[in-house]
C-alpha atoms as one frame of an Amber mdcrd trajectory, in Angstrom:
protein
   0.000   0.000   0.000   2.850   2.371   0.870   4.463   1.869  -2.526   1.145
   2.535  -4.251   0.944   6.019  -2.689   4.523   6.770  -3.708   3.882   5.639
  -7.277   0.700   7.743  -7.514   2.587  10.741  -6.134   5.416  10.331  -8.638
   2.907   9.933 -11.490   1.111  13.088 -10.323   4.351  15.094 -10.326   5.279
  13.789 -13.777   1.787  14.741 -14.967   2.279  18.192 -13.411   5.533  18.679
 -15.331   3.960  17.517 -18.610   0.884  19.740 -18.159   3.090  22.684 -17.226
   5.136  22.205 -20.416   2.020  21.859 -22.593   0.391  24.896 -20.976   3.519
  26.964 -21.567   3.616  25.959 -25.237  -0.077  26.706 -25.761   0.148  30.164
 -24.176   3.375  30.893 -26.069   1.786  29.974 -29.426  -1.364  31.954 -28.592
   0.671  35.037 -27.695   2.775  34.768 -30.873  -0.321  34.405 -33.081  -1.984
  37.383 -31.365   1.292  39.436 -31.238   1.209  39.747 -27.461   4.132  41.175
 -25.520   6.315  38.550 -23.739   5.887  40.370 -20.414   2.129  39.950 -20.616
   2.627  36.289 -21.511   4.675  35.855 -18.334   1.856  37.254 -16.181  -0.692
  34.849 -17.668   1.741  31.938 -17.307   2.104  32.735 -13.611  -1.695  32.787
 -13.179  -2.049  29.448 -14.926   0.843  27.901 -12.978  -0.800  28.995  -9.727
  -4.026  27.262 -10.747  -2.112  24.138 -11.797  -0.216  23.984  -8.482  -3.428
  24.398  -6.479  -5.012  21.527  -8.381  -1.902  19.408  -7.721  -2.121  20.101
  -3.987  -5.769  19.046  -3.976  -4.933  15.851  -5.881  -2.078  15.097  -3.465
  -4.481  15.429  -0.553  -6.823  12.948  -2.223  -3.982  10.515  -3.010  -2.592
  10.623   0.504  -6.015   9.868   1.937  -6.786  13.063   3.756 -10.254  12.796
   5.254 -12.673  14.548   2.877 -14.663  16.121   5.737 -11.555  17.574   7.343
 -10.190  18.653   3.975 -13.466  20.371   3.019 -13.491  22.239   6.357  -9.907
  23.334   5.736 -10.624  24.432   2.140 -13.792  26.298   3.144 -11.872  28.093
   5.901  -9.114  29.081   3.492 -11.664  30.254   0.925 -13.505  32.279   3.567
 -10.286  34.048   4.567  -9.392  34.630   0.898 -12.902  35.907   0.189 -12.655
  38.444   2.987  -9.174  39.482   1.868 -10.269  39.851  -1.762 -13.381  41.771
  -0.730 -11.130  44.156   1.167  -8.854  44.406  -1.880 -11.447  44.062  -4.636
  -9.655  46.507  -6.925  -6.533  44.336  -6.966  -8.552  41.247  -7.836 -10.546
  43.081 -10.508  -7.359  44.431 -12.109  -5.786  40.958 -12.186  -8.936  39.506
 -13.718  -9.074  42.355 -16.236  -5.433  41.663 -17.105  -6.345  38.086 -18.071
  -9.305  39.374 -20.110  -7.056  41.875 -21.901  -4.578  39.101 -22.669  -7.033
  36.627 -24.170  -9.939  38.634 -25.568  -9.270  42.357 -25.914  -7.975  43.641
 -29.273  -5.755  46.396 -27.791  -2.021  45.693 -28.184   1.165  47.538 -27.295
   1.958  50.050 -30.044  -1.700  50.616 -30.998  -2.936  54.176 -31.337  -6.187
  54.369 -29.366  -8.876  56.733 -28.185 -10.422  56.201 -24.748 -14.144  56.850
 -25.084 -14.913  58.867 -21.983 -17.330  61.791 -21.707 -15.062  63.650 -19.273
 -11.652  63.202 -20.929 -10.292  63.207 -24.463  -7.399  60.728 -24.377  -5.835
  59.844 -27.711  -2.420  58.273 -27.828  -0.222  55.219 -28.204  -0.322  52.209
 -25.881   3.187  51.952 -24.425   2.787  49.015 -22.042   0.195  46.701 -20.503
   1.125  45.187 -17.147  -0.740  43.016 -14.655  -2.480  46.066 -13.208  -2.176
  49.038 -15.583  -2.292  50.173 -19.203   0.173  52.969 -20.050  -0.688  55.493
 -22.768   1.475  58.300 -24.206  -0.991  60.917 -25.474  -0.580  63.197 -28.478
  -0.102  66.120 -26.074   2.898  64.254 -24.559   1.080  63.242 -21.364   1.588
  59.862 -19.725  -1.777  58.355 -18.793  -1.957  55.274 -16.591  -5.296  53.454
 -16.581  -6.160  50.507 -14.340  -6.896  47.387 -16.404 -10.382  47.138 -14.912
 -11.157  50.630 -16.267  -9.885  49.660 -19.730 -12.262  46.705 -19.803 -15.188
  48.859 -18.600 -14.626  51.863 -20.871 -14.896  51.896 -24.608 -11.593  51.848
 -26.481 -11.392  52.793 -30.154  -8.353  51.553 -32.056  -7.337  54.332 -34.429
  -4.174  52.830 -35.900  -2.521  49.481 -35.368   1.267  49.037 -35.378   2.112
  46.004 -37.501
């Protein structure tokens, strides 16, 4: 029985390494096809690795025979603490989520000339960088505008000219 647990654990870690390699290749190909900056690719890779490691920890707990009732109490306690922490820091969580949305679905890329559709401000300029939390724009009037990613997803963005 002891050897069975060790074999399952080794198989799980080999599976983790294989999935990590495949995930890296998929995200790399996706970012090349969509002309996404390597720094943005790194952020998304870190998010996906975190998810993969959490799933591995859960599978290890199942393999090692942790009592499901005790494990569910532990997980629910951890999730409750994380929920309270994320509620207190909702803007951080929303910016990280918006960063993933910008990576996979939003057409704005670094080097694009854009117009932010806002009734209060007239921002037209070039996208200089997109990080995990912010989008940096250099306007035509030589201003540096920094927008949170969550605001970019919420506001309308018009792409005026795309750098090829």
